[in-house]
N, CA, C and O of each residue as an XYZ file, in Angstrom:
932
protein
N      46.602     23.062     76.449
C      45.953     22.391     75.324
C      44.824     21.489     75.814
O      43.770     21.412     75.182
N      45.044     20.805     76.945
C      44.021     19.903     77.480
C      42.751     20.667     77.815
O      41.648     20.196     77.535
N      42.901     21.858     78.420
C      41.740     22.672     78.778
C      40.994     23.145     77.532
O      39.765     23.213     77.529
N      41.740     23.473     76.471
C      41.111     23.899     75.228
C      40.281     22.777     74.617
O      39.163     23.005     74.154
N      40.835     21.553     74.617
C      40.107     20.396     74.090
C      38.833     20.156     74.888
O      37.781     19.870     74.315
N      38.927     20.273     76.212
C      37.751     20.058     77.059
C      36.656     21.078     76.757
O      35.469     20.754     76.734
N      37.097     22.345     76.521
C      36.122     23.384     76.219
C      35.432     23.124     74.887
O      34.230     23.351     74.747
N      36.213     22.638     73.893
C      35.636     22.336     72.590
C      34.645     21.188     72.677
O      33.586     21.227     72.050
N      34.983     20.169     73.451
C      34.083     19.029     73.631
C      32.775     19.479     74.276
O      31.695     19.059     73.861
N      32.879     20.340     75.299
C      31.678     20.828     75.976
C      30.811     21.644     75.033
O      29.585     21.535     75.051
N      31.465     22.474     74.194
C      30.706     23.300     73.256
C      29.959     22.440     72.243
O      28.804     22.718     71.921
N      30.624     21.384     71.733
C      29.982     20.491     70.776
C      28.831     19.732     71.410
O      27.895     19.337     70.715
N      28.886     19.524     72.711
C      27.823     18.811     73.424
C      26.631     19.707     73.729
O      25.629     19.253     74.282
N      26.745     20.994     73.362
C      25.603     21.890     73.550
C      25.719     22.757     74.770
O      24.737     23.394     75.151
N      26.856     22.813     75.396
C      27.019     23.669     76.560
C      28.478     23.874     76.825
O      29.314     23.551     75.981
N      28.809     24.408     77.986
C      30.195     24.591     78.387
C      30.385     23.974     79.739
O      29.416     23.659     80.430
N      31.615     23.800     80.121
C      31.900     23.118     81.381
C      31.404     23.902     82.571
O      31.282     23.351     83.665
N      31.110     25.198     82.379
C      30.683     26.006     83.511
C      29.205     26.345     83.502
O      28.784     27.180     84.301
N      28.387     25.737     82.634
C      26.962     26.073     82.573
C      26.131     24.811     82.513
O      26.550     23.795     81.960
N      24.911     24.896     83.109
C      24.002     23.747     83.117
C      23.147     23.773     81.865
O      22.873     24.843     81.322
N      22.725     22.608     81.402
C      21.858     22.527     80.232
C      20.486     23.099     80.565
O      20.014     22.975     81.694
N      19.853     23.722     79.586
C      18.511     24.272     79.791
C      17.530     23.131     80.047
O      17.619     22.081     79.411
N      16.575     23.336     80.997
C      15.618     22.265     81.286
C      14.748     21.959     80.077
O      14.326     22.866     79.359
N      14.485     20.687     79.857
C      13.652     20.279     78.728
C      12.187     20.589     79.032
O      11.770     20.559     80.189
N      11.407     20.886     77.989
C       9.982     21.110     78.179
C       9.317     19.795     78.573
O       9.696     18.737     78.070
N       8.337     19.851     79.460
C       7.659     18.614     79.861
C       6.824     18.048     78.725
O       6.458     18.760     77.789
N       6.531     16.775     78.818
C       5.649     16.121     77.854
C       4.209     16.544     78.165
O       3.692     16.241     79.241
N       3.571     17.232     77.240
C       2.222     17.744     77.462
C       1.154     16.868     76.810
O      -0.002     17.280     76.705
N       1.524     15.679     76.376
C       0.566     14.825     75.671
C      -0.622     14.438     76.545
O      -1.698     14.148     76.022
N      -0.448     14.428     77.868
C      -1.553     14.064     78.754
C      -2.705     15.054     78.653
O      -3.856     14.693     78.902
N      -2.407     16.303     78.289
C      -3.460     17.307     78.152
C      -4.352     17.016     76.944
O      -5.476     17.509     76.858
N      -3.843     16.218     76.025
C      -4.649     15.762     74.894
C      -5.300     14.424     75.217
O      -6.493     14.235     74.978
N      -4.530     13.511     75.752
C      -4.977     12.130     75.923
C      -5.918     11.931     77.109
O      -6.754     11.027     77.085
N      -5.797     12.762     78.149
C      -6.538     12.515     79.387
C      -7.635     13.536     79.667
O      -8.222     13.523     80.749
N      -7.919     14.406     78.729
C      -8.980     15.390     78.910
C     -10.220     14.959     78.115
O     -10.113     14.085     77.255
N     -11.382     15.545     78.378
C     -12.626     15.039     77.778
C     -12.623     15.077     76.249
O     -12.082     15.991     75.627
N     -13.245     14.056     75.673
C     -13.479     13.998     74.230
C     -14.909     14.454     73.953
O     -15.749     14.460     74.853
N     -15.175     14.825     72.734
C     -16.543     15.185     72.352
C     -17.467     13.982     72.531
O     -17.101     12.851     72.210
N     -18.654     14.238     73.041
C     -19.641     13.168     73.195
C     -20.145     12.716     71.827
O     -20.257     13.517     70.899
N     -20.445     11.427     71.715
C     -20.904     10.876     70.434
C     -22.225     11.492     69.991
O     -22.530     11.506     68.798
N     -23.015     12.006     70.940
C     -24.348     12.506     70.597
C     -24.326     13.875     69.940
O     -25.305     14.252     69.296
N     -23.238     14.640     70.080
C     -23.255     16.002     69.540
C     -22.978     15.985     68.039
O     -22.303     15.094     67.524
N     -23.522     17.000     67.346
C     -23.334     17.073     65.899
C     -22.142     17.937     65.512
O     -21.733     17.933     64.351
N     -21.582     18.671     66.454
C     -20.419     19.512     66.175
C     -19.347     19.259     67.235
O     -19.584     19.424     68.432
N     -18.184     18.861     66.777
C     -17.035     18.672     67.667
C     -15.939     19.614     67.188
O     -15.460     19.490     66.060
N     -15.543     20.548     68.035
C     -14.536     21.529     67.669
C     -13.257     21.314     68.465
O     -13.296     21.026     69.662
N     -12.129     21.457     67.791
C     -10.839     21.267     68.431
C     -10.385     22.508     69.180
O     -10.691     23.636     68.795
N      -9.649     22.272     70.255
C      -9.011     23.335     71.034
C      -7.508     23.086     71.018
O      -7.043     22.004     71.376
N      -6.760     24.091     70.604
C      -5.299     24.035     70.689
C      -4.915     24.746     71.968
O      -5.134     25.948     72.114
N      -4.338     23.994     72.894
C      -4.013     24.487     74.227
C      -2.547     24.916     74.277
O      -1.661     24.208     73.800
N      -2.313     26.081     74.861
C      -0.954     26.604     75.042
C      -0.779     26.922     76.523
O      -1.500     27.761     77.064
N       0.170     26.262     77.182
C       0.369     26.450     78.620
C       1.757     27.012     78.906
O       2.753     26.553     78.347
N       1.807     28.002     79.775
C       3.107     28.483     80.237
C       3.794     27.372     81.021
O       3.184     26.725     81.873
N       5.066     27.163     80.720
C       5.894     26.199     81.451
C       6.993     26.978     82.157
O       7.734     27.736     81.532
N       7.087     26.783     83.453
C       8.071     27.503     84.270
C       8.742     26.508     85.205
O       8.067     25.776     85.929
N      10.062     26.482     85.188
C      10.774     25.536     86.042
C      10.520     24.095     85.673
O      10.607     23.210     86.525
N      10.203     23.844     84.402
C       9.976     22.476     83.940
C       8.584     21.949     84.185
O       8.306     20.790     83.878
N       7.673     22.788     84.746
C       6.311     22.326     85.039
C       5.299     23.263     84.388
O       5.506     24.476     84.333
N       4.199     22.687     83.894
C       3.125     23.484     83.311
C       2.418     24.276     84.403
O       2.358     23.855     85.558
N       1.888     25.427     84.017
C       1.293     26.371     84.966
C       0.019     25.825     85.613
O      -0.347     26.243     86.712
N      -0.665     24.883     84.928
C      -1.855     24.263     85.495
C      -1.875     22.783     85.162
O      -1.170     22.315     84.268
N      -2.701     22.058     85.904
C      -2.706     20.601     85.837
C      -3.672     20.067     84.780
O      -4.540     20.786     84.285
N      -3.499     18.805     84.452
C      -4.438     18.119     83.560
C      -5.836     18.118     84.174
O      -6.826     18.292     83.465
N      -5.918     17.925     85.483
C      -7.218     17.879     86.162
C      -7.948     19.217     86.040
O      -9.163     19.246     85.846
N      -7.225     20.304     86.151
C      -7.811     21.642     86.024
C      -8.346     21.858     84.606
O      -9.458     22.357     84.429
N      -7.561     21.485     83.606
C      -8.002     21.613     82.219
C      -9.206     20.708     81.969
O     -10.147     21.105     81.282
N      -9.182     19.497     82.520
C     -10.306     18.575     82.389
C     -11.598     19.208     82.900
O     -12.639     19.108     82.251
N     -11.534     19.857     84.058
C     -12.712     20.500     84.632
C     -13.217     21.621     83.732
O     -14.423     21.746     83.521
N     -12.311     22.436     83.200
C     -12.708     23.537     82.327
C     -13.446     23.017     81.091
O     -14.503     23.533     80.727
N     -12.876     21.990     80.450
C     -13.476     21.454     79.219
C     -14.800     20.763     79.530
O     -15.770     20.929     78.791
N     -14.851     19.994     80.609
C     -16.075     19.263     80.959
C     -17.231     20.221     81.238
O     -18.357     19.981     80.804
N     -16.953     21.310     81.967
C     -18.010     22.274     82.276
C     -18.492     22.984     81.012
O     -19.689     23.220     80.846
N     -17.559     23.322     80.124
C     -17.964     23.939     78.856
C     -18.804     22.969     78.031
O     -19.842     23.353     77.492
N     -18.367     21.726     77.930
C     -19.101     20.739     77.128
C     -20.509     20.508     77.652
O     -21.446     20.345     76.871
N     -20.661     20.492     78.974
C     -21.981     20.252     79.561
C     -22.975     21.326     79.134
O     -24.162     21.043     78.972
N     -22.501     22.552     78.951
C     -23.390     23.651     78.599
C     -23.560     23.807     77.089
O     -24.658     24.097     76.613
N     -22.493     23.617     76.347
C     -22.582     23.763     74.891
C     -23.293     22.594     74.231
O     -23.674     22.693     73.065
N     -23.483     21.485     74.944
C     -24.203     20.350     74.370
C     -25.616     20.736     73.953
O     -26.189     20.117     73.057
N     -26.185     21.761     74.600
C     -27.531     22.207     74.248
C     -27.600     22.699     72.805
O     -28.651     22.603     72.172
N     -26.496     23.221     72.279
C     -26.486     23.633     70.873
C     -25.715     22.612     70.032
O     -25.184     22.941     68.971
N     -25.660     21.374     70.520
C     -25.018     20.267     69.800
C     -23.541     20.542     69.517
O     -23.034     20.224     68.441
N     -22.870     21.126     70.482
C     -21.443     21.441     70.357
C     -20.695     20.868     71.548
O     -21.160     20.957     72.685
N     -19.542     20.283     71.287
C     -18.561     19.934     72.313
C     -17.176     20.339     71.821
O     -16.973     20.652     70.648
N     -16.237     20.322     72.755
C     -14.852     20.678     72.466
C     -13.922     19.577     72.966
O     -14.226     18.890     73.941
N     -12.792     19.418     72.292
C     -11.759     18.521     72.790
C     -10.383     19.088     72.464
O     -10.182     19.718     71.426
N      -9.443     18.851     73.373
C      -8.075     19.313     73.163
C      -7.435     18.457     72.081
O      -7.387     17.233     72.201
N      -6.945     19.096     71.029
C      -6.330     18.359     69.923
C      -4.818     18.565     69.864
O      -4.116     17.824     69.176
N      -4.318     19.568     70.583
C      -2.873     19.819     70.626
C      -2.573     20.613     71.885
O      -3.397     21.404     72.344
N      -1.387     20.397     72.440
C      -0.948     21.140     73.620
C       0.530     21.439     73.481
O       1.332     20.540     73.229
N       0.885     22.688     73.643
C       2.299     23.027     73.576
C       2.682     24.023     74.659
O       1.823     24.600     75.326
N       3.981     24.213     74.821
C       4.525     25.003     75.924
C       4.775     26.444     75.505
O       5.259     26.720     74.407
N       4.429     27.354     76.412
C       4.800     28.755     76.285
C       5.952     29.037     77.237
O       6.036     28.395     78.284
N       6.838     29.967     76.919
C       7.978     30.248     77.796
C       7.549     30.933     79.087
O       6.475     31.530     79.158
N       8.399     30.842     80.106
C       8.113     31.475     81.393
C       7.937     32.983     81.256
O       7.294     33.608     82.100
N       8.500     33.577     80.202
C       8.340     35.012     79.970
C       6.878     35.399     79.764
O       6.518     36.563     79.940
N       6.028     34.431     79.391
C       4.599     34.698     79.184
C       3.776     34.448     80.437
O       2.547     34.434     80.375
N       4.425     34.255     81.558
C       3.708     33.924     82.794
C       2.729     35.029     83.194
O       1.614     34.740     83.629
N       3.139     36.296     83.048
C       2.291     37.425     83.407
C       1.979     38.240     82.159
O       2.884     38.697     81.461
N       0.690     38.416     81.886
C       0.234     39.192     80.734
C      -0.353     40.489     81.290
O      -1.417     40.491     81.910
N       0.360     41.585     81.056
C       0.068     42.822     81.770
C      -0.733     43.855     80.988
O      -1.378     44.706     81.601
N      -0.718     43.814     79.652
C      -1.378     44.883     78.916
C      -1.889     44.362     77.573
O      -1.726     43.187     77.245
N      -2.497     45.239     76.822
C      -3.091     44.856     75.541
C      -2.042     44.367     74.547
O      -2.274     43.410     73.807
N      -0.893     45.028     74.536
C       0.163     44.621     73.613
C       0.625     43.196     73.902
O       0.917     42.446     72.970
N       0.696     42.813     75.166
C       1.115     41.461     75.519
C       0.028     40.445     75.185
O       0.343     39.303     74.853
N      -1.230     40.830     75.265
C      -2.306     39.928     74.826
C      -2.206     39.675     73.321
O      -2.380     38.547     72.860
N      -1.923     40.734     72.563
C      -1.722     40.585     71.120
C      -0.539     39.667     70.832
O      -0.637     38.738     70.030
N       0.585     39.945     71.503
C       1.824     39.211     71.228
C       1.737     37.752     71.658
O       2.416     36.894     71.093
N       0.906     37.470     72.654
C       0.762     36.091     73.120
C       0.152     35.207     72.041
O       0.648     34.112     71.779
N      -0.917     35.677     71.419
C      -1.660     34.820     70.491
C      -1.264     34.922     69.039
O      -1.415     33.958     68.289
N      -0.758     36.077     68.625
C      -0.510     36.309     67.202
C       0.382     35.257     66.544
O       0.057     34.808     65.445
N       1.503     34.838     67.171
C       2.370     33.858     66.491
C       1.753     32.471     66.369
O       2.192     31.665     65.549
N       0.733     32.189     67.182
C       0.182     30.831     67.251
C      -1.156     30.689     66.531
O      -1.623     29.573     66.303
N      -1.773     31.808     66.176
C      -3.141     31.746     65.661
C      -3.221     30.948     64.363
O      -2.360     31.059     63.490
N      -4.268     30.148     64.259
C      -4.627     29.473     63.012
C      -6.131     29.274     63.027
O      -6.746     29.188     64.090
N      -6.707     29.202     61.864
C      -8.139     28.986     61.757
C      -8.449     27.496     61.863
O      -7.594     26.651     61.596
N      -9.682     27.185     62.257
C     -10.115     25.798     62.340
C     -10.234     25.271     63.753
O     -10.989     24.333     64.008
N      -9.483     25.876     64.690
C      -9.544     25.478     66.091
C      -9.661     26.723     66.953
O      -9.367     27.832     66.506
N     -10.094     26.530     68.197
C     -10.081     27.610     69.177
C      -8.766     27.535     69.945
O      -8.450     26.501     70.534
N      -8.007     28.611     69.944
C      -6.743     28.640     70.673
C      -6.994     29.144     72.090
O      -7.591     30.203     72.287
N      -6.532     28.375     73.072
C      -6.710     28.719     74.479
C      -5.339     28.765     75.131
O      -4.584     27.794     75.078
N      -5.018     29.899     75.749
C      -3.734     30.117     76.397
C      -3.932     30.148     77.908
O      -4.852     30.800     78.402
N      -3.075     29.446     78.642
C      -3.155     29.419     80.101
C      -1.885     30.053     80.650
O      -0.780     29.571     80.402
N      -2.058     31.149     81.407
C      -0.928     31.913     81.935
C      -1.030     31.986     83.453
O      -2.003     31.523     84.048
N      -0.014     32.570     84.065
C      -0.012     32.660     85.515
C      -0.869     33.787     86.056
O      -1.626     33.609     87.011
N      -0.740     34.955     85.433
C      -1.501     36.120     85.878
C      -1.948     36.917     84.660
O      -1.165     37.161     83.741
N      -3.218     37.319     84.664
C      -3.798     38.080     83.570
C      -4.307     39.398     84.138
O      -5.296     39.431     84.869
N      -3.622     40.478     83.795
C      -3.968     41.780     84.362
C      -5.266     42.306     83.759
O      -5.579     42.048     82.597
N      -6.018     43.052     84.577
C      -7.194     43.783     84.103
C      -6.681     45.066     83.455
O      -6.145     45.933     84.144
N      -6.840     45.196     82.137
C      -6.274     46.353     81.438
C      -7.106     47.613     81.661
O      -6.694     48.701     81.261
N      -8.272     47.480     82.296
C      -9.132     48.634     82.537
C      -9.023     49.165     83.967
O      -9.427     50.295     84.239
N      -8.483     48.364     84.872
C      -8.359     48.772     86.278
C      -6.917     48.539     86.715
O      -6.456     47.399     86.767
N      -6.218     49.602     87.024
C      -4.809     49.497     87.416
C      -4.659     48.589     88.630
O      -5.336     48.768     89.642
N      -3.760     47.610     88.514
C      -3.503     46.682     89.609
C      -4.493     45.541     89.698
O      -4.338     44.649     90.532
N      -5.514     45.555     88.845
C      -6.528     44.510     88.884
C      -6.087     43.250     88.167
O      -5.155     43.270     87.362
N      -6.760     42.162     88.466
C      -6.461     40.854     87.867
C      -7.777     40.204     87.465
O      -8.766     40.299     88.192
N      -7.793     39.548     86.314
C      -8.994     38.857     85.862
C      -8.685     37.385     85.637
O      -7.526     36.976     85.577
N      -9.757     36.594     85.514
C      -9.598     35.147     85.391
C      -9.523     34.679     83.943
O      -8.978     33.611     83.666
N     -10.062     35.462     83.024
C     -10.024     35.053     81.631
C     -10.493     36.169     80.728
O     -11.108     37.136     81.177
N     -10.191     36.022     79.429
C     -10.639     37.012     78.456
C     -10.731     36.357     77.079
O      -9.917     35.503     76.726
N     -11.739     36.773     76.310
C     -11.804     36.455     74.884
C     -11.200     37.661     74.189
O     -11.756     38.758     74.255
N     -10.073     37.473     73.525
C      -9.294     38.596     73.021
C      -9.260     38.602     71.505
O      -8.990     37.585     70.866
N      -9.546     39.791     70.932
C      -9.439     39.990     69.490
C      -8.158     40.757     69.187
O      -7.901     41.811     69.769
N      -7.359     40.218     68.272
C      -6.116     40.849     67.858
C      -6.440     42.234     67.298
O      -7.291     42.361     66.419
N      -5.772     43.262     67.797
C      -6.197     44.626     67.460
C      -5.905     45.013     66.005
O      -6.578     45.884     65.454
N      -4.914     44.378     65.382
C      -4.610     44.704     63.984
C      -5.542     43.979     63.008
O      -5.666     44.375     61.849
N      -6.188     42.926     63.482
C      -7.111     42.158     62.636
C      -8.061     41.427     63.570
O      -7.733     40.354     64.075
N      -9.236     42.001     63.803
C     -10.136     41.484     64.826
C     -10.764     40.141     64.464
O     -11.440     39.534     65.295
N     -10.551     39.668     63.236
C     -11.018     38.326     62.896
C     -10.128     37.258     63.543
O     -10.530     36.100     63.655
N      -8.927     37.647     63.964
C      -8.013     36.741     64.664
C      -8.284     36.870     66.157
O      -8.134     37.949     66.729
N      -8.683     35.763     66.790
C      -9.067     35.860     68.202
C      -8.771     34.574     68.931
O      -8.643     33.507     68.332
N      -8.665     34.702     70.256
C      -8.305     33.561     71.093
C      -8.786     33.801     72.521
O      -9.233     34.895     72.866
N      -8.686     32.765     73.340
C      -9.068     32.842     74.752
C      -7.801     32.763     75.592
O      -6.919     31.946     75.331
N      -7.723     33.619     76.599
C      -6.629     33.575     77.570
C      -7.237     33.303     78.940
O      -8.153     34.006     79.364
N      -6.736     32.296     79.627
C      -7.172     31.968     80.980
C      -6.027     32.176     81.951
O      -4.880     31.843     81.653
N      -6.341     32.729     83.114
C      -5.381     32.781     84.208
C      -5.431     31.460     84.967
O      -6.445     30.763     84.946
N      -4.341     31.122     85.631
C      -4.322     29.872     86.403
C      -5.308     29.906     87.564
O      -5.600     28.861     88.145
N      -5.833     31.092     87.921
C      -6.816     31.184     89.011
C      -8.246     31.079     88.484
O      -9.194     31.237     89.254
N      -8.419     30.816     87.190
C      -9.761     30.758     86.609
C     -10.617     29.702     87.294
O     -10.151     28.598     87.575
N     -11.871     30.051     87.560
C     -12.816     29.094     88.115
C     -13.297     28.116     87.062
O     -13.002     28.275     85.878
N     -14.034     27.108     87.489
C     -14.406     26.002     86.600
C     -15.252     26.443     85.412
O     -15.247     25.775     84.379
N     -15.983     27.556     85.535
C     -16.863     28.002     84.456
C     -16.238     29.084     83.582
O     -16.899     29.610     82.687
N     -14.974     29.422     83.827
C     -14.368     30.529     83.085
C     -14.239     30.212     81.601
O     -14.540     31.066     80.767
N     -13.797     29.005     81.251
C     -13.683     28.663     79.839
C     -15.054     28.706     79.169
O     -15.174     29.210     78.052
N     -16.084     28.189     79.826
C     -17.436     28.236     79.259
C     -17.851     29.683     78.995
O     -18.427     29.985     77.950
N     -17.559     30.571     79.934
C     -17.889     31.993     79.784
C     -17.163     32.597     78.586
O     -17.778     33.275     77.762
N     -15.851     32.352     78.487
C     -15.072     32.958     77.402
C     -15.442     32.351     76.046
O     -15.427     33.055     75.036
N     -15.769     31.071     76.009
C     -16.245     30.486     74.761
C     -17.621     31.038     74.387
O     -17.965     31.101     73.207
N     -18.407     31.436     75.388
C     -19.646     32.140     75.105
C     -19.375     33.404     74.299
O     -20.083     33.690     73.333
N     -18.351     34.162     74.692
C     -17.946     35.338     73.912
C     -17.484     34.916     72.516
O     -17.810     35.564     71.521
N     -16.720     33.822     72.455
C     -16.225     33.323     71.166
C     -17.388     33.017     70.230
O     -17.271     33.166     69.014
N     -18.522     32.584     70.807
C     -19.714     32.257     70.033
C     -20.682     33.438     69.963
O     -21.877     33.250     69.734
N     -20.174     34.639     70.157
C     -20.941     35.837     69.848
C     -21.729     36.471     70.971
O     -22.515     37.384     70.716
N     -21.552     36.022     72.217
C     -22.365     36.551     73.308
C     -21.675     37.714     74.012
O     -20.470     37.667     74.256
N     -22.439     38.760     74.340
C     -21.943     39.782     75.258
C     -22.233     39.359     76.695
O     -22.819     38.302     76.926
N     -21.828     40.177     77.653
C     -22.278     39.953     79.024
C     -23.792     40.186     79.093
O     -24.361     40.938     78.302
N     -24.418     39.526     80.053
C     -25.888     39.594     80.085
C     -26.399     39.782     81.497
O     -25.639     39.698     82.462
N     -27.733     40.043     81.616
C     -28.390     40.132     82.948
C     -29.244     38.929     83.260
O     -29.950     38.939     84.269
N     -29.215     37.880     82.434
C     -30.008     36.674     82.710
C     -29.472     35.991     83.973
O     -28.286     35.679     84.082
N     -30.398     35.768     84.930
C     -29.976     35.178     86.198
C     -29.292     33.827     86.024
O     -28.352     33.499     86.747
N     -29.781     33.037     85.043
C     -29.287     31.671     84.889
C     -28.024     31.566     84.040
O     -27.513     30.468     83.821
N     -27.516     32.712     83.558
C     -26.457     32.669     82.550
C     -25.052     32.827     83.136
O     -24.828     33.616     84.054
N     -24.123     32.062     82.587
C     -22.709     32.225     82.947
C     -22.160     33.532     82.385
O     -21.064     33.948     82.762
N     -22.896     34.184     81.494
C     -22.450     35.461     80.934
C     -22.800     36.635     81.840
O     -22.382     37.765     81.585
N     -23.557     36.376     82.887
C     -23.901     37.397     83.879
C     -22.811     37.408     84.948
O     -22.652     36.429     85.678
N     -22.061     38.503     85.047
C     -20.929     38.573     85.968
C     -21.334     38.962     87.391
O     -20.497     38.952     88.294
N     -22.601     39.301     87.597
C     -23.042     39.737     88.925
C     -23.115     38.552     89.882
O     -23.510     37.461     89.469
N     -22.744     38.736     91.153
C     -22.896     37.652     92.142
C     -24.361     37.309     92.326
O     -25.205     38.197     92.437
N     -24.663     36.013     92.358
C     -26.036     35.560     92.544
C     -26.059     34.423     93.551
O     -25.775     33.272     93.217
N     -26.401     34.760     94.787
C     -26.377     33.763     95.856
C     -27.389     32.655     95.631
O     -27.212     31.542     96.126
N     -28.462     32.952     94.881
C     -29.518     31.958     94.691
C     -29.117     30.861     93.711
O     -29.773     29.821     93.645
N     -28.039     31.084     92.944
C     -27.649     30.105     91.928
C     -26.375     29.399     92.345
O     -25.399     30.038     92.737
N     -26.391     28.100     92.260
C     -25.183     27.327     92.466
C     -24.416     27.261     91.159
O     -25.008     27.358     90.084
N     -23.102     27.095     91.243
C     -22.273     27.061     90.043
C     -22.775     26.037     89.038
O     -22.821     26.315     87.839
N     -23.152     24.858     89.514
C     -23.584     23.801     88.623
C     -24.882     24.097     87.899
O     -25.181     23.461     86.888
N     -25.668     25.063     88.403
C     -26.945     25.392     87.787
C     -26.808     26.424     86.680
O     -27.701     26.544     85.842
N     -25.712     27.172     86.656
C     -25.544     28.227     85.667
C     -25.256     27.639     84.296
O     -24.487     26.686     84.169
N     -25.875     28.211     83.271
C     -25.644     27.779     81.900
C     -25.778     29.000     81.002
O     -25.121     30.012     81.242
N     -26.613     28.925     79.977
C     -26.924     30.068     79.128
C     -28.435     30.201     79.070
O     -29.160     29.229     79.282
N     -28.905     31.402     78.784
C     -30.343     31.636     78.624
C     -30.774     31.240     77.210
O     -29.951     31.191     76.296
N     -32.059     30.960     77.038
C     -32.549     30.524     75.731
C     -32.216     31.503     74.604
O     -31.804     31.053     73.534
N     -32.372     32.822     74.787
C     -31.983     33.734     73.701
C     -30.485     33.647     73.386
O     -30.074     33.857     72.244
N     -29.686     33.342     74.387
C     -28.249     33.197     74.149
C     -27.959     31.931     73.347
O     -27.113     31.944     72.453
N     -28.647     30.853     73.658
C     -28.471     29.624     72.875
C     -28.801     29.870     71.405
O     -28.092     29.392     70.520
N     -29.879     30.617     71.144
C     -30.269     30.894     69.759
C     -29.183     31.683     69.035
O     -28.867     31.402     67.879
N     -28.621     32.659     69.714
C     -27.546     33.457     69.102
C     -26.296     32.613     68.875
O     -25.630     32.750     67.849
N     -25.979     31.751     69.821
C     -24.799     30.894     69.693
C     -24.931     29.933     68.514
O     -23.948     29.650     67.829
N     -26.147     29.429     68.277
C     -26.361     28.549     67.124
C     -26.042     29.282     65.820
O     -25.404     28.724     64.926
N     -26.491     30.536     65.718
C     -26.223     31.303     64.497
C     -24.723     31.529     64.315
O     -24.206     31.404     63.204
N     -24.030     31.857     65.391
C     -22.589     32.084     65.304
C     -21.846     30.777     65.019
O     -20.860     30.767     64.281
N     -22.320     29.683     65.603
C     -21.728     28.373     65.314
C     -21.751     28.096     63.818
O     -20.729     27.738     63.233
N     -22.913     28.262     63.202
C     -23.057     27.963     61.789
C     -22.198     28.891     60.929
O     -21.584     28.459     59.953
N     -22.163     30.164     61.302
C     -21.369     31.116     60.526
C     -19.878     30.800     60.643
O     -19.154     30.872     59.650
N     -19.412     30.450     61.846
C     -17.984     30.157     62.021
C     -17.569     28.918     61.231
O     -16.455     28.853     60.712
N     -18.461     27.939     61.142
C     -18.156     26.751     60.336
C     -18.109     27.116     58.856
O     -17.195     26.702     58.142
N     -19.089     27.889     58.392
C     -19.109     28.291     56.984
C     -17.850     29.073     56.606
O     -17.302     28.899     55.517
N     -17.400     29.934     57.519
C     -16.263     30.806     57.214
C     -14.921     30.167     57.550
O     -13.875     30.752     57.271
N     -14.935     28.973     58.145
C     -13.695     28.271     58.442
C     -13.006     28.692     59.720
O     -11.875     28.279     59.974
N     -13.668     29.512     60.539
C     -13.070     29.870     61.824
C     -12.941     28.633     62.708
O     -11.951     28.469     63.421
N     -13.952     27.766     62.656
C     -13.911     26.488     63.356
C     -14.192     25.371     62.357
O     -15.053     25.504     61.488
N     -13.464     24.280     62.488
C     -13.664     23.120     61.611
C     -14.297     21.999     62.419
O     -13.817     21.644     63.495
N     -15.370     21.454     61.893
C     -16.067     20.362     62.555
C     -15.264     19.071     62.436
O     -14.781     18.739     61.353
N     -15.118     18.348     63.533
C     -14.353     17.100     63.552
C     -15.232     15.863     63.486
O     -14.723     14.743     63.532
N     -16.559     16.047     63.377
C     -17.450     14.889     63.447
C     -17.922     14.401     62.097
O     -18.427     13.283     62.002
N     -17.778     15.203     61.037
C     -18.307     14.827     59.729
C     -17.464     13.789     59.040
O     -16.265     13.700     59.304
N     -18.066     12.980     58.143
C     -17.310     11.981     57.398
C     -16.303     12.639     56.455
O     -16.630     13.580     55.733
N     -15.078     12.125     56.477
C     -14.009     12.582     55.594
C     -13.807     14.088     55.671
O     -13.518     14.743     54.671
N     -13.968     14.634     56.902
C     -13.705     16.042     57.117
C     -14.812     16.978     56.702
O     -14.673     18.191     56.861
N     -15.927     16.453     56.168
C     -17.030     17.300     55.757
C     -17.884     17.639     56.984
O     -18.015     16.809     57.883
N     -18.468     18.848     57.038
C     -19.295     19.209     58.173
C     -20.447     18.224     58.371
O     -21.081     17.782     57.413
N     -20.698     17.897     59.625
C     -21.839     17.034     59.936
C     -23.153     17.792     59.714
O     -23.189     19.021     59.771
N     -24.206     17.055     59.467
C     -25.509     17.681     59.264
C     -25.999     18.291     60.565
O     -25.967     17.654     61.618
N     -26.449     19.527     60.475
C     -26.943     20.208     61.673
C     -28.329     19.702     62.049
O     -29.121     19.296     61.198
N     -28.594     19.738     63.350
C     -29.942     19.438     63.812
C     -30.733     20.725     63.899
O     -31.906     20.705     64.271
């Protein structure tokens, strides 16, 4: 009888005498509080909802890494009066650590998608779906059942300009041959990472996509009074 009572007590406590409690998810508030905010000078501030794989009680990437990604994107998007800031951060299960195919890219973002913010997912490994055994640093992914639903997936090995590149796709850009552009995937020894940005024709296209996404509610501006869009320059 004593053993039965002990088992019942353990069950009511959320476990059994022979099993350990599941590790709690870490507090991810630092990814909101300690990462860059939109600069006061920009006319468009867009929110980013960050989703990070948590494995063994730790997030797959650091606050410092996310800070670098956002800062580099903001430095380049400021030319079109746009900045980004993390407005929410939540945990993805360790099962999402490796994203191997198109179906897993769909399944990663579909349950979390919402309009008004850019959803960015950070995983451990992101497979190249076009080259067997290949790995990529990031992708702008459109949900195959409804291509209006889209998000960015970053691998933990992404370089500092990867988010800027993928947000370029989010703002309507294809890959390009402009030497100065982060959308050009070709190696260019003459350009330092800090010098790469977007080409003038790309900025013009991004402005048009920015305005359309605000009109259609894909992105909601955070800078306007009482939630109304700020006046464009």
